[in-house]
C-alpha positions in Angstrom: 21.4 31.6 -9.2 23.4 28.8 -7.5 23.5 25.2 -8.8 21.4 24.1 -5.9 18.7 26.7 -6.6 18.6 25.9 -10.3 18.4 22.2 -9.6 15.5 22.6 -7.2 13.6 24.9 -9.5 13.9 22.4 -12.3 13.0 19.5 -9.9 9.8 21.3 -8.8 8.6 21.4 -12.4 9.4 17.7 -12.8 7.5 16.9 -9.6 4.5 18.9 -10.8 4.4 17.1 -14.1 4.6 13.7 -12.2 1.5 14.7 -10.3 -0.3 15.4 -13.6 0.7 12.0 -14.8 -0.6 10.5 -11.6 -3.9 12.2 -12.1 -4.2 10.4 -15.4 -3.9 7.1 -13.5 -6.5 8.2 -11.0 -8.9 9.2 -13.8 -8.4 5.8 -15.5 -9.4 3.9 -12.4 -12.4 6.0 -11.5 -14.2 7.9 -14.3 -12.5 7.3 -17.6 -14.8 5.9 -20.3 -14.1 2.2 -20.9 -13.5 2.8 -24.6 -10.6 5.3 -23.9 -8.1 2.7 -22.8 -6.0 2.6 -26.0 -5.8 6.4 -26.2 -5.0 6.6 -22.5 -2.1 4.2 -22.9 -0.7 6.5 -25.6 -1.2 9.5 -23.3 0.6 7.8 -20.4 3.5 6.8 -22.7 3.8 10.4 -23.9 3.9 11.7 -20.3 6.4 9.2 -19.3 8.6 10.2 -22.3 8.6 13.8 -21.1 9.3 12.8 -17.5 12.1 10.4 -18.4 13.7 13.1 -20.6 13.6 15.6 -17.7 14.9 13.0 -15.2 17.9 12.2 -17.4 18.7 15.7 -18.5 22.6 16.0 -18.4 22.2 19.3 -16.6 21.1 17.4 -13.5 24.5 15.8 -13.3 26.2 19.2 -13.6 23.9 20.7 -11.0 24.5 17.8 -8.6 28.3 18.2 -9.0 28.1 21.9 -8.2 25.5 21.9 -5.4 26.6 22.3 -1.8 23.9 21.6 0.8 23.9 23.6 3.9 20.9 22.0 5.7 19.6 18.5 6.4 16.7 19.2 4.1 18.9 20.3 1.2 21.1 17.2 1.7 18.1 14.9 1.7 16.7 16.5 -1.5 20.1 16.1 -3.3 20.3 12.5 -2.1 16.9 11.7 -3.6 17.6 13.5 -6.9 21.0 11.8 -7.2 19.3 8.4 -6.6 16.6 9.1 -9.2 19.2 10.4 -11.8 21.4 7.4 -11.4 18.5 5.0 -11.9 16.8 6.8 -14.7 19.9 7.3 -16.8 20.3 3.5 -16.9 16.9 3.0 -18.4 16.5 3.8 -22.1 13.8 6.3 -22.9 12.2 3.8 -25.3 11.8 1.3 -22.5 10.4 3.8 -20.0 7.7 4.9 -22.5 6.9 1.4 -23.5 6.4 0.3 -19.9 4.0 3.2 -19.4 2.1 2.3 -22.5 1.9 -1.4 -21.9 1.0 -1.2 -18.2 -1.7 1.3 -18.9 -3.2 -1.1 -21.5 -2.7 -4.1 -19.2 -4.6 -2.4 -16.4 -7.7 -2.3 -18.5 -7.2 -5.9 -19.8 -6.8 -7.1 -16.2 -10.1 -5.4 -15.2 -11.9 -7.0 -18.1 -10.4 -10.4 -17.5 -11.2 -10.2 -13.8 -14.8 -9.4 -14.6 -15.1 -12.3 -17.1 -13.0 -14.8 -15.0 -10.8 -15.2 -18.0 -7.2 -15.8 -17.2 -6.1 -16.6 -20.8 -7.3 -13.1 -21.9 -4.9 -11.5 -19.5 -1.8 -13.6 -19.8 -0.4 -12.3 -23.2 -0.3 -8.7 -21.9 1.1 -9.9 -18.6 3.9 -11.6 -20.5 4.7 -8.3 -22.1 4.8 -6.5 -18.7 7.0 -9.2 -17.1 9.4 -9.0 -20.1 9.7 -5.3 -19.9 10.2 -5.2 -16.2 12.9 -7.9 -16.4 14.6 -5.7 -19.1 14.4 -2.7 -16.8 15.8 -4.7 -13.9 18.7 -5.9 -16.0 19.5 -2.3 -16.8 19.5 -1.3 -13.2 20.9 -4.4 -11.4 24.7 -3.7 -11.5 25.4 -7.3 -10.6 22.7 -7.5 -8.0 19.7 -10.0 -8.3 17.1 -8.6 -10.7 14.5 -8.6 -8.0 16.6 -6.3 -5.8 16.7 -3.7 -8.6 12.9 -3.6 -8.7 12.4 -3.8 -4.9 14.6 -0.7 -4.7 11.9 1.4 -6.4 9.6 0.8 -3.5 11.8 0.2 -0.4 15.2 1.7 -1.0 18.0 -0.3 0.5 16.0 -3.5 1.1 17.0 -6.8 -0.6 15.3 -10.0 -1.6 17.5 -12.0 0.8 16.6 -9.7 3.8 12.9 -9.9 3.0 13.0 -13.7 2.6 14.8 -14.0 6.0 12.2 -11.8 7.6 9.4 -13.9 6.2 11.1 -17.1 7.4 11.1 -15.7 10.9 7.5 -14.5 10.8 5.8 -17.5 9.1 6.1 -20.1 11.9 4.5 -17.8 14.6 1.8 -16.7 12.2 0.9 -20.2 11.1 1.0 -21.5 14.7 -1.3 -18.6 15.9 -3.7 -19.2 13.0 -3.9 -22.9 13.8 -4.7 -22.2 17.4 -7.4 -19.7 16.5 -9.1 -21.8 13.9 -9.0 -24.7 16.3 -10.5 -22.8 19.2 -13.7 -23.9 21.0 -15.0 -20.3 20.8 -15.5 -18.1 17.7 -16.9 -14.6 17.6 -20.2 -14.0 15.7 -20.2 -13.1 12.1 -21.9 -10.0 10.7 -24.8 -10.8 8.4 -27.4 -8.9 6.4 -27.7 -6.4 3.7 -26.2 -3.0 4.1 -27.3 -0.4 1.5 -24.6 1.2 -0.7 -25.5 4.8 0.1 -25.5 4.3 3.8 -22.1 2.6 3.6 -20.6 5.5 1.6 -22.0 8.1 4.0 -20.5 6.3 7.0 -17.2 5.7 5.2 -17.0 9.5 4.8 -17.4 9.9 8.6 -14.7 7.3 9.1 -12.3 9.3 6.9 -13.0 12.4 8.8 -12.5 10.6 12.1 -8.9 9.8 11.0 -8.3 13.4 10.0 -8.6 13.1 6.2 -8.9 16.7 4.9 -11.7 16.7 2.3 -10.9 20.3 1.3 -7.8 18.9 -0.4 -9.0 15.3 -0.9 -11.7 13.1 -2.5 -13.3 9.7 -2.0 -14.3 7.8 -5.1 -15.1 4.2 -6.1 -12.8 1.8 -7.9 -12.4 -1.9 -8.4 -9.2 -1.9 -6.3 -9.0 0.7 -3.6 -6.0 3.0 -3.8 -4.6 6.4 -2.8 -2.9 8.9 -5.2 -1.5 12.4 -5.2 0.4 14.4 -2.6 0.4 17.8 -0.9 -2.7 19.8 -1.7 -4.4 17.2 -3.9 -4.7 13.7 -2.4 -7.4 11.3 -3.5 -8.6 7.9 -2.3 -11.0 5.3 -3.6 -13.0 2.6 -1.8 -15.4 -0.1 -2.9 -18.8 -1.4 -1.7 -20.2 -4.9 -1.2 -23.7 -4.7 0.2 -23.3 -8.0 2.1 -19.9 -6.9 3.6 -19.7 -3.3 5.0 -16.4 -4.0 6.6 -14.9 -4.2 3.1 -15.9 -0.6 2.5 -15.1 0.8 5.9 -11.7 -0.7 6.4 -10.6 -0.1 2.8 -11.5 3.5 3.4 -9.6 3.7 6.7 -6.6 2.0 5.1 -6.4 4.4 2.2 -7.0 7.3 4.5 -3.8 6.2 6.3 -1.9 6.7 3.0 -3.7 9.9 2.2 -3.2 11.6 5.6 0.5 10.8 5.4 0.8 12.7 2.1 -1.4 15.5 3.5 0.7 15.6 6.7 4.1 16.2 5.0 5.5 19.7 5.9 4.1 22.1 3.3 7.7 23.5 2.9 8.5 20.2 1.1 5.7 20.5 -1.4 6.8 19.5 -5.0 10.3 18.5 -3.8 11.7 14.9 -3.8 11.3 14.6 0.0 7.7 15.9 -0.1 6.2 12.4 -0.1 6.4 9.2 1.9 9.8 7.8 2.7 9.0 4.4 1.0 6.1 2.2 0.3 6.8 0.2 3.5 6.7 3.3 5.6 3.6 4.4 3.7 2.0 1.1 4.4 2.8 1.5 8.1 0.4 4.4 8.2 -2.4 2.6 6.4 -2.0 -0.5 8.5 -1.8 1.2 11.9 -4.9 3.2 11.0 -6.8 0.2 9.8 -5.7 -2.4 12.4 -4.2 -1.3 15.6 -6.5 1.8 15.8 -9.5 1.0 13.5 -9.9 -2.6 14.6 -9.1 -1.9 18.2 -11.6 -2.3 21.0 -12.0 1.5 21.6 -12.8 2.5 18.0 -15.0 -0.6 17.3 -17.1 0.4 20.3 -17.9 3.7 18.6 -18.3 2.0 15.2 -20.8 -0.4 16.7 -23.1 2.4 17.8 -22.7 4.3 14.4 -23.5 1.2 12.3 -26.5 0.3 14.5 -27.9 3.8 13.9 -27.1 3.7 10.1 -28.4 0.2 9.4 -31.2 -0.2 12.0 -29.5 -2.9 14.1 -26.8 -5.4 13.4 -28.0 -8.7 15.0 -24.9 -8.6 17.3 -25.6 -8.2 21.0 -23.0 -5.7 22.2 -19.8 -3.9 21.5 -17.6 -6.7 22.8 -19.2 -9.2 20.4 -18.9 -6.6 17.6 -15.2 -6.2 18.3 -14.8 -10.0 17.9 -16.8 -9.8 14.6 -14.6 -7.1 13.2 -11.5 -9.2 14.0 -13.0 -12.6 13.0 -10.4 -15.1 11.6 -11.6 -17.3 8.8 -10.3 -18.9 5.6 -10.6 -16.6 2.7 -9.2 -15.9 -0.8 -8.8 -12.1 -0.8 -5.7 -10.4 0.6 -7.4 -7.1 1.1 -10.1 -8.7 3.2 -7.8 -11.0 5.2 -7.6 -10.8 9.0 -4.5 -9.5 10.6 -3.0 -13.0 11.2 -3.3 -14.3 7.6 -2.7 -11.1 5.7 1.1 -11.5 5.7 0.7 -15.1 4.5 -1.0 -13.8 1.4 1.9 -11.4 0.9 4.5 -14.1 1.3 2.7 -16.2 -1.4 2.9 -13.3 -3.9 6.5 -12.5 -3.0 7.7 -16.0 -3.7 5.8 -16.1 -7.0 6.9 -12.8 -8.3 10.5 -13.2 -7.5 10.4 -16.5 -9.4 8.8 -14.7 -12.4 11.5 -12.1 -12.4 14.3 -14.6 -12.0 12.9 -16.7 -14.9 12.2 -19.8 -12.7 8.5 -19.4 -13.3 6.8 -18.6 -16.7 3.7 -16.5 -17.0 1.9 -19.5 -18.6 2.6 -21.5 -15.4 1.4 -18.8 -13.0 -2.2 -19.8 -12.6 -1.3 -23.3 -11.7 1.5 -22.2 -9.4 -0.8 -19.8 -7.6 -3.6 -22.3 -7.1 -1.1 -25.0 -5.9 0.6 -22.7 -3.4 -2.7 -21.2 -2.2 -4.1 -24.7 -1.4 -0.9 -25.6 0.5 -0.8 -22.3 2.5 -4.5 -21.9 3.2 -6.0 -25.3 2.9 -8.6 -24.1 0.4 -8.8 -24.7 -3.3 -9.2 -21.5 -5.4 -12.7 -21.5 -6.8 -12.4 -18.8 -9.5 -9.7 -16.5 -11.0 -11.0 -13.4 -9.4 -10.3 -15.1 -6.0 -6.9 -16.1 -7.2 -4.5 -14.8 -9.8 -6.7 -12.0 -11.0 -7.6 -10.5 -7.6 -4.8 -7.9 -7.4 -4.0 -5.1 -9.9 -0.3 -4.9 -9.1 1.2 -7.2 -11.6 -0.8 -5.7 -14.5 0.7 -2.3 -13.8 4.2 -3.7 -13.4 4.6 -3.3 -9.6 7.0 -6.2 -9.2 8.8 -5.7 -5.9 5.9 -3.9 -4.3 4.1 -6.7 -2.5 6.7 -7.3 0.3 6.3 -3.6 1.4 2.8 -4.5 2.7 4.4 -6.8 5.3 7.2 -4.4 6.0 4.4 -1.9 6.7 2.9 -4.3 9.2 6.2 -4.7 10.9 6.8 -1.0 11.0 3.2 -0.4 12.3 3.9 -2.9 15.1 6.9 -0.8 16.2 5.0 2.5 15.9 2.1 1.2 17.9 4.4 0.2 20.8 5.9 3.7 20.7 2.5 5.5 20.5 1.2 3.6 23.5 4.3 4.6 25.4 4.2 8.3 24.5 0.4 8.8 24.5 -1.0 7.0 27.6 -4.6 8.1 26.9 -4.4 7.1 23.3 -7.7 5.2 23.5 -9.8 8.0 25.0 -10.6 9.8 21.8 -11.1 6.6 19.8 -14.1 5.7 22.0 -15.7 8.9 20.6 -14.7 8.3 17.0 -11.9 10.9 17.3 -8.4 9.6 16.3 -6.8 13.0 16.6 -4.4 12.1 19.5 -3.1 9.1 17.6 -2.9 10.7 14.2 -1.4 13.8 15.8 1.4 11.7 17.3 2.0 10.0 13.9 2.0 13.4 12.1 4.6 14.9 14.5 6.9 11.9 14.8 6.7 10.6 11.2 4.4 12.1 8.6 5.6 15.7 8.5 9.2 14.6 7.7 8.2 13.0 4.4 11.3 11.4 2.8 13.8 13.4 4.9 15.3 10.1 6.0 15.6 6.6 4.6 12.9 4.0 5.4 14.4 2.3 8.4 15.8 5.6 9.7 12.3 7.1 9.5 10.9 4.3 11.7 13.9 4.4 14.1 13.5 8.2 14.5 9.8 7.9 15.2 10.1 4.9 17.6 13.5 5.4 19.2 14.7 1.9 18.1 15.4 0.0 14.9 12.4 -1.9 13.5 12.0 -5.6 14.2 9.1 -8.0 13.7 8.7 -8.8 17.4 6.3 -6.0 18.4 3.9 -7.0 15.6 3.9 -10.7 16.4 3.6 -10.1 20.1 0.6 -7.8 19.4 -1.1 -10.4 17.3 -0.6 -13.1 19.9 -2.0 -11.0 22.7 -5.0 -9.7 20.7 -6.2 -13.0 19.2 -5.5 -15.0 22.3 -7.9 -12.7 24.1 -10.6 -12.6 21.4 -10.6 -16.4 20.9 -10.3 -17.2 24.6 -7.2 -19.4 24.1 
C-alpha cells in the first residue's frame, strides 16, 4: 500500500471518530439529561484526547513526506491533512483535552446562567475558557497576533487586520442605510398574534423540504441556540420556537438548512475525508445566509409563505403578500443578533469581533466584559441592554471557546452577496420556483457551483470559482441599499 493510501485510510478513521464526537455535542444540546453535564465533559475530554493523539501521530509526518498526489482531489486532501498536522502538533495533548472538558462544562453553565439572568455565575468558567484559548493561540501563533491563530481555525488565511479593514469599509454604508430606514415616513406592518408551537414546527419542516433538506439523512430538533452538525449521511439541525414570533422559528430553520444542505451536497466520493466538508465557516455561512435572506426573505418566496402561514394560523392580520414581504423584512431596534434584520446583523457581529479580539489580546478582562458589552451596544444601537440574556449571555459561542468564529458570519454575508449576483446572472428564472415554495433551481445552482466541491479549494478560491470573480463587499451593500430603499419607499 502506498504512503498516500495508508494516510487516507488512517484519516478516514479519524474523520469517523470526529463525527462521533460531534454527535456527543448534538446530544448535549438537544436531549441530554441536565444532570449529565459533568460526566459529558469527561466524555468529551476523553474523545478529544483520542482525536488529538491520532492527529499528531508521527506516522502522519512520514506519510505526508512519502505521498505523491496525482489528482486535484488528492492534493487538496494532503493540503488539509498537512495543515491539521502542523496545527495539532503545536498544541499539547493536555491542553486539547482540557479545552474539550472545560468548554463542555461551560456550555451547561452558560445555559443555566442565561435562564437565570446571572452573569456572575458564568464569568468564572468563561475566564477559564479565555485563558485556555489564549494559551492555545500562543502555541499556534508563530509570531502572528494571537487572534489570527484562532481565526485560522474557522477561516483559513484570513487575518484580524483584513477583517477590521473590511468592517471599516462596511460600517458607514450600513449605518447610513439604517438611519435612513429608521427615519423613513413609511414603515411596513408588524406581525402580531399567537402562533401555536406545533403548527410552527409543522410548517418549519415544510420550509426545510422546500430548500431541499433531505430528512432521510437529517433531523430537526429543538435547542436553546439553533445549530447544524454532522456531515455526509448524518446531518442534523435544530431550531427554536417563540409563540409570539414565528419568524424566529422559520428563518432559524431556513438558516440551519443552508448549513445542512451544504454538508449533504458534498460529493459522496469525499465522504469521511478532509475535503468532505465545508471550505470554511465563512463559506458555510454564505449558504445559510443566502438561503435565509436573498432567497427566503425575497419577494417571491415570502409570497408563498404568506399563503402557507395564513392557512396554518387562520389569518395573519396583514392585508396582502406585499405587506407581508415588508413585515418579514421589517427593520427595528433589537438586542438579538440571530433575530436582527439584514441591515443591522453585521453591526452585531462587529461588536462581538471587537470585544473578543480585545479579550484575546488581553486589552479587556472577562470581569469587564458585561460593562464593555452594554456600553458598546448602547453606542452602536442607541438602546440600553435590559437584561443579560439580551446582552452578554445571548450567544453560546464564547462558552464553547469559539473565539475567531464571529467574523465569519459577516464574511458569509459578503460571500452570499457575490453568489446572489452570480445566481441571478446564470439562472434568469430563479424566482419562478420560489413563488411555489420550490427552491430547487437556486439550490441546484449552489450545489453544482459550490456545495459539491466541499473543501477542494480554499475559502476565497471557492467563492471565486463559483462566481467568476474574487469576493468583495460591494454586491452585498448594493443589494441591501436597493432592497430596503424599495421596502421603505425612500
